[in-house]
N, C-alpha and C positions, 0 to 999 in steps of 0.2 A: 689396505685402507681405501675407503670409498670417498670419491671426490664429491664435494658439494656443488650442485648445479643451481645457479640462481635463475630467477624468473626471466631476466633479460636473455640469457643464453637459450632457455627453452623457447621463448618467443621468436628468436632469430631462426631457430630450427623449424618451428611450426609454420612460420610464414611461407615457407617454400612448399608446404603441403597443398594438395587440391582442396577446394572448398568443402567437399563432402566429408573428407577425413578430419578437417578442422572442426566441422560441425559435430561429428561423432565425438571427438575429444571434449568439446565444450559440454555436450550432453552428459558424458561420463563424469566430468568434473562436478557438474551440478548435481548429479545423482549421488556422488559421495557426500555432498553437503546436506542432503535431505534428512539424514539421521541426526544431524546437528541441530535442526530446528524442530524440536518436539513441541507439539501443541500443549499449552499449559491450561490449567483449570480456568483461569480468568478469561480465556478467549471464549466469546459467546457468538452465537449466530447473529448476523446483522439485524435480522428481524427482531430478535429478543432485545437487542440494544435500542433499536428505534422505538419499540413499544415501551421500554423502560423510560425513555426520554419523554414520551408523550403521556405517561401515567400521571394523573393528578386527580384530586378529589374535588376540584373546582370545575364549573362548566366552562366551555370554550367561549371566546369573545363573540359578541354579536356582530352582524354585518355593519351596523351603525358604528360600533366601537372601532372595528378595523378601518372603516372609511375615515374616521376621525384621526386615527394613527397615521394613515397614509397622507392625509392633508397636512398634519403637523410635520411630518417628515419632509414633505415637499416645501413647506415654508422654511424649515431649517436649511434645506439644501439650496433652494433657489432665491430665498429672501422675500 
């Protein structure tokens, strides 16, 4: 029969190891998780997401409009 080892027991054992061996162990553990996180269809490139957020059929605001928004915001914030 195989005894069950809990995380606390493993950590007590590993704390006595040199730093380089603990780092190798951590890397190996992370490597075993890599296959668990498979990229799915809905993950897109960040650029594609940003372009999608910016896509519109309306023209951008004018400098005058942006200036007005900034002034309105300052009045809201500072009174």
